[in-house]
C-alpha positions in Angstrom: 25.8 12.3 -14.5 24.9 10.4 -11.2 26.5 7.8 -9.2 23.3 6.1 -7.7 19.8 5.5 -8.0 17.8 5.4 -5.3 14.2 3.8 -5.7 11.2 4.5 -3.4 8.1 3.1 -2.7 4.8 4.5 -1.1 4.6 7.5 1.2 7.9 8.6 -0.1 7.8 10.8 -3.1 10.0 13.6 -2.5 13.5 13.6 -2.3 15.3 16.0 0.1 17.6 18.6 -1.5 16.3 17.9 -5.3 18.5 20.0 -7.3 16.6 19.2 -10.6 14.3 16.7 -12.2 14.8 15.3 -15.7 12.7 13.5 -18.1 14.7 10.3 -19.7 13.4 8.5 -22.0 14.5 4.3 -23.6 13.0 2.3 -25.8 10.8 1.1 -22.9 9.2 4.9 -22.3 10.4 7.8 -20.3 10.7 7.8 -16.3 11.5 10.9 -14.5 14.7 11.2 -12.2 15.5 13.9 -9.3 19.0 14.6 -9.2 20.3 15.6 -5.9 23.6 15.4 -3.9 24.1 12.6 -1.1 27.8 12.9 0.8 30.0 12.8 -1.9 28.2 11.2 -4.4 25.4 12.5 -7.3 21.9 10.6 -6.5 19.3 10.1 -9.5 16.0 9.3 -7.6 12.7 7.8 -8.9 9.9 7.4 -6.8 8.1 4.1 -8.2 4.2 5.2 -8.1 4.9 8.8 -9.4 3.2 11.6 -7.8 0.6 11.1 -5.9 0.7 7.7 -6.1 -0.2 8.0 -9.6 0.8 4.1 -10.5 -0.5 1.0 -8.9 2.2 -1.9 -8.4 0.1 -3.5 -12.3 1.1 0.0 -14.1 4.8 1.0 -12.7 6.9 0.9 -16.0 10.1 -1.1 -13.9 12.2 -1.4 -17.7 11.9 2.5 -18.1 12.9 3.2 -14.8 15.6 1.0 -14.5 17.2 1.7 -17.9 16.8 5.6 -17.1 19.4 5.4 -13.6 21.8 3.4 -16.2 21.5 5.4 -19.1 22.3 8.6 -16.8 25.1 6.6 -15.4 24.0 5.0 -12.1 26.3 2.4 -10.9 24.4 0.7 -7.7 20.7 1.2 -6.5 19.0 1.4 -3.5 15.5 0.6 -3.1 13.1 0.5 -0.2 9.4 -0.9 -0.7 6.4 -1.3 2.5 5.5 -5.2 3.0 3.6 -7.5 4.7 5.3 -9.6 7.1 4.8 -13.5 6.0 7.2 -14.3 9.5 5.5 -14.2 12.0 8.5 -13.4 14.2 9.5 -10.3 12.4 7.3 -7.3 13.9 5.6 -4.5 12.1 7.5 -1.4 11.9 11.6 -3.5 11.8 12.9 -2.8 8.4 14.1 -6.1 7.0 17.2 -6.1 4.4 16.8 -8.8 2.1 19.4 -11.0 0.8 17.1 -13.3 -1.4 13.9 -13.3 -3.7 11.2 -15.2 -4.8 9.7 -14.2 -7.8 9.2 -17.5 -9.9 6.9 -16.3 -12.4 9.8 -13.9 -13.6 6.9 -11.9 -15.5 6.6 -7.6 -15.4 2.8 -6.6 -14.8 1.7 -6.5 -18.5 2.5 -10.3 -18.7 5.7 -9.6 -20.5 8.9 -11.8 -19.1 10.7 -9.4 -17.2 14.1 -9.0 -18.9 15.7 -6.1 -21.1 16.5 -9.0 -23.8 13.7 -8.2 -25.8 15.6 -8.5 -29.3 16.1 -11.7 -30.8 20.2 -10.9 -32.1 20.6 -8.3 -29.7 24.2 -8.3 -28.9 23.9 -7.7 -25.2 21.6 -10.5 -24.8 22.1 -12.9 -22.5 21.6 -14.6 -19.3 21.6 -13.3 -16.1 23.6 -15.7 -13.4 23.9 -14.3 -10.4 24.7 -15.5 -6.7 21.8 -13.6 -5.1 19.8 -11.1 -6.3 20.5 -8.5 -3.9 24.3 -6.7 -3.1 26.1 -8.0 -0.3 28.5 -4.9 -0.3 25.3 -2.7 -0.2 23.6 -4.7 2.4 26.3 -4.1 4.6 26.8 -0.7 4.3 22.9 -0.3 4.6 23.1 -2.2 7.9 26.2 0.0 9.1 23.8 2.8 8.4 21.0 1.6 10.0 23.2 0.8 13.5 24.6 5.0 12.4 21.1 5.9 12.9 20.3 4.2 15.6 17.6 1.8 13.3 17.2 -1.9 14.9 16.9 -4.0 11.4 16.5 -7.7 10.1 19.5 -8.3 8.1 18.5 -11.1 5.7 15.3 -12.6 4.7 13.7 -13.8 1.5 11.8 -11.0 -0.4 8.8 -12.2 -2.6 7.1 -10.4 -5.2 3.6 -11.3 -6.2 1.3 -9.3 -8.8 -1.1 -6.7 -7.7 -3.2 -5.0 -7.4 -5.1 -7.4 -4.9 -3.5 -8.7 -1.9 -2.8 -12.1 -1.7 -4.9 -14.7 -0.2 -4.6 -16.9 2.7 -3.9 -20.2 0.6 -0.7 -18.0 -1.2 0.2 -16.6 2.1 0.4 -20.3 3.4 2.2 -21.3 -0.1 5.0 -18.4 0.6 5.2 -19.0 4.1 6.1 -22.9 3.2 9.2 -21.9 0.8 10.5 -19.6 3.5 9.2 -16.2 2.7 10.1 -13.4 5.1 7.9 -10.8 3.9 6.0 -9.6 0.6 5.0 -6.8 -1.5 4.1 -6.1 -5.4 7.0 -4.0 -6.7 10.2 -5.1 -6.2 10.5 -8.2 -7.8 11.5 -7.2 -11.6 13.3 -4.5 -10.4 16.1 -7.2 -9.0 16.0 -8.8 -11.9 16.3 -6.1 -14.7 19.5 -4.5 -12.0 21.1 -7.7 -12.4 20.7 -7.9 -16.4 22.2 -4.2 -16.5 24.9 -5.4 -13.8 23.7 -2.7 -11.4 24.2 -3.7 -7.8 21.0 -3.8 -6.2 20.1 -3.6 -2.3 16.6 -3.8 -0.8 15.2 -2.8 2.5 11.5 -3.4 3.4 9.6 -2.2 6.0 6.7 -4.3 7.3 3.5 -2.4 7.7 1.5 -5.1 8.8 1.0 -9.1 8.9 0.2 -10.8 5.4 -3.4 -12.0 5.2 -3.8 -14.9 7.7 -0.7 -14.5 9.6 -2.1 -12.4 12.5 -5.2 -10.7 13.1 -5.6 -7.6 10.9 -4.6 -4.6 13.0 -6.5 -1.6 12.9 -6.7 1.0 9.7 -5.0 3.5 12.7 -2.2 1.4 13.0 -1.5 1.1 9.4 -1.7 4.6 8.6 0.4 4.9 11.7 3.2 2.6 10.2 3.0 3.9 6.7 4.2 7.1 7.7 6.7 5.8 10.0 7.7 3.8 6.8 8.4 7.1 4.8 10.4 8.9 7.5 12.6 6.1 8.4 13.5 4.2 5.0 13.9 8.0 3.8 16.5 8.3 6.3 18.2 4.9 5.8 18.5 4.9 2.2 19.9 9.0 2.2 22.4 7.9 5.2 23.2 4.7 3.4 24.0 6.9 -0.1 26.0 9.1 2.0 28.5 6.6 3.6 28.9 4.5 0.1 32.6 4.0 -0.8 33.9 3.3 -4.5 34.2 -0.3 -3.7 30.4 -0.6 -2.8 29.7 0.1 -6.6 31.2 -3.2 -8.0 29.0 -5.7 -9.6 30.4 -8.7 -7.6 27.8 -11.2 -6.9 27.1 -12.4 -10.7 27.5 -12.2 -14.2 25.5 -11.8 -17.6 26.5 -14.4 -19.6 26.3 -13.1 -23.5 25.3 -15.7 -25.8 27.6 -16.8 -29.0 27.6 -13.9 -31.0 27.2 -11.6 -28.4 29.6 -9.1 -26.4 31.7 -10.1 -24.2 30.5 -10.1 -20.4 32.6 -9.2 -17.7 34.1 -12.4 -15.8 32.8 -12.3 -12.0 32.9 -14.8 -9.6 29.9 -16.0 -7.9 
């Protein structure tokens, strides 16, 4: 029913050209998916925070969202997030196309392990083994889309996921900087992991709207409001242009595989 999934963050709650909205049920709950066209593709969009920012980070139903896209037939997922810059050389307002993930706890907001393999003996159960958590092919395509739009981006960077809804302390940000983190937010770690288990290529672009705690002096509230508004405009254009430019070869999960356990279903072979 759809080809591409799009998951958007703060400030992006509707999708231009939306045709219909449907509620998709799975064993992990419901997800509202908006279906529309982008170029040759049918797209299913999820606003992860819900309408009017219904969900703070700690109540987002990540498993329901990703399974809904998979059940509808998505073969790749493009995701956006607003972030706080941890690297002082990354200016607010310049999108980052991430290529690595810092998410050592690997837990969902409710404390459960971040996995769709929750049932012992599940024939699909296995270990996700990836050369990186984000799709190189989708990242290259998003870089091309940014150039086409005249948007300057940073290609590559480490995304850190922390559990909200509170923001991080100075000490926590120092630890993230020591780990080589580029930017941080509270939403996309679980999405990247779950997409990998579902063998869905997943790409993440982050828009820095401020510096993380202690990296620089806090900006004015007006600056944050302005950058949040700009992020919605820029990320919407970028992710939709990326979807329009995707080719069939971009929809292959080629940067990892799920190693199925003995007795489970055979997994697709992939080189990493």
